[in-house]
N, C-alpha and C positions, 0 to 999 in steps of 0.2 A: 502493500501501499504507499502510496505516495504519501513524504512527510508537506505538513503544512505547519507555517510557523507562526507565531504569535503576531511577532514583529521584529524589523530589525535587529535589538539585541539580542528575541531569542534567536534568532537566525546565527549572528555572530558567537555567541555563546557555544551552540551545538557546533559551531564549523573549528572552533578553536580547540575543543577535543580529538579532534581529529590532524591537530599538527602540531601536537603534542614532542615529536622529535624536535620541535624547535624551540623549545623551550628554553629560556636563560641561553640562549647560545648569545655571543659579543657580535655576531657577523650578520647578524639578522635585521630586516630594514619591513617595515608593512606597509604598505601603499593601500589608501584604500581611492577608488572611483568616482569622484563627487558626480551628485550628493548623496544619494542614495546608498553608496559604499562605504561610506563613511563611519556610520552607525557599525556597521556588520566589520568592518575595519577594527576601530577601537575595540569592540571587543577579542577581536583576537591579539592585537598588541598589550594590551592589558595581559591577558591569561600566559601569552608568550613572555611577557618581561623584555619588548621590543620596542624600541621609538618610533611613532606614528606619524604618516605624512600623508600628502594627498598627491595624485598624477593627475593632470590634467586629460582629458579627451572628448570630444562631442562626436556625437552621432551626428551623422548629414542623413535628415529624415526625408521622404520625398515630400515635394511638395501638393500640400493638401491630405498628405499622409503621412504627421510627423513620425506616428511609429513604427513603419517600416523604414527600416535602415537601408542606405546606398553606398554606405562604407561610413568611415571615422575619420576625426584627423586628432592629433596628439601632439605636446609640449615637444618640441625639435625640430616641427616640421615634415612629422611623419602624417604620409596621408593613403591609407588603405579604402578602395573601391572596388564593388563587387558589379563588374560588368555584367553580371547575368542579371542585375538586381535592375540597373538601369534600364535595358533594352525590355524586360520586363514593364520596367512602370514609361517606358517611352520618353525617359526626361532626357532634355538636350543639354548638350555640352553647356551651353549658356544659362541655362537654370542650374544647372549643376556645379557652377561656378558660383551663383546668387550664394547659393541656400553653401558653401564651403567659406564663404568671405563673411555671412553672416553667424557662423559657429565660428570663426577666429576670430571673431571680436569678443563674443560670449566666453570662451578658452583664455584669451588674455584679461578681460575684467574680472573672471575670476582668482586665476594666475594671481593675478595682482591682489587684490581683495584675502586671500588665502594664505598668501605668505608675506606677506608685507614688507617687511626686513628682511626676515627669517631669508636665508641663503640656501637653496637647491639641496638635497638630500644629498652624501654621498653614496653613489650607486657604484662605482667601480669596486669590485672583489665581494659584494655582497650577496647572501642568498635573502632577493625581492620578494616580499609575498605581496601579489597582486589581487584585491578584494573588492569585489562588486556586489552586487544584492543578489544579481542573476544573470545568467547568460542567455538570449532570444536569440539572435543570429550569431553573436560572439563579437561582431564587429566594431564593436569599441574596444574590447577586451584584446582582441587579437593588433588593433593599431599600439595599445600601451606596451603591447608587449614586443614590439616588435620598436618600437621607439625605447625600449630601456636596455633591450640587449647591443645599440648600438653604445651605451655609456660601460659596456663589460663588465658585468653582473658574474659572480661564482656561480649563479644559478637564481634563474625565473619559476616561481612556481606561480600555480593561477591557481584562486582557493574562494568557490561560491558557494551558498547554501542550494541552489535549485539551477537547475538548467536544461537546454533541449539538448538532444544526444544529438543533433547536428552540430550544435556549436561547440561541444564537448569536446568531437571530435576534431572537428577544425582545430580546436585549440592545442590536442594532443601534440601535433604537428609541428606548432609555434613555439611551446612552452617545455621546459626541462620536467615538467611536473603539471597535473592537471586534478585538481579536489573537485569533483561536483559531489557536492553530499550528497544531493538526489536528482536522477533523471526520472522526468517522468514519462512513462509512455506516451501520454496525449498532451503538450507541456501547456499548450494555449497562451501565454505568456509569464513573465515572471509576477504579476502581481496576483496572479489564481494561486499560488501558493503562500500567500500570506493572509493573517485574517484584518493585521490593520498594515495598510500599504500608503500611510499619506505620505505626501512629498515630503522630502527632506531639506531643508531652509538653509537659507546661507547663514542665518543665526546658529543654527545647530551646528552644522559642519565647524564654525567657527571655538564656539563652545567645547567641542570633543578635541581637537586639535591643541586649542589652550591646557585643557585636564595632562592629555598625554603630555605635552613636553612640561607641563611641571612636574607631572610625575618620574619622568625620564630627570630633570634637573634635580631633582631633591636624591 
């Protein structure tokens, strides 16, 4: 029977239990994909005793159907495009460029808001655990994996509470390790596997990042 999580906090705690091998290791870094992945990542980082940061990725949604991913962009100029989805939706090059430009502006806004004066985390040589609240198409997480790998980590681990079989399979080809806690036979969408899937706010992301930084400083 497929798992249904109370909320992102519950999902993060259950996910963290399966990542015990990385607990109290000095070279582990947990990166949450804003916004919904951050509450999940916070619980993982707390359980592992690891630092928490964000990694900015934006889905490129189809015009008129924003939930349908044409691809994604990530920090560092990485861009992943699903050519099959482009043809299927009949999206022109010009329309895709407009979507990408809009999402790039939002990525930069969030980067400035969430990071402030904080330096980007040092990824080189680290075991990087990339966390989101779920994988539908896998486009945003794939962009994150590709962008992180450019920075020469020791290992890239993708960890999510739930995901479609197709997305988890795609990520297995990109990451060193993929933990999809639950892979429902009929996926339907990430929100279907949460009782409470309310949108995560910028304020919540900032609060969790500040709490995690204070923990590490102490």
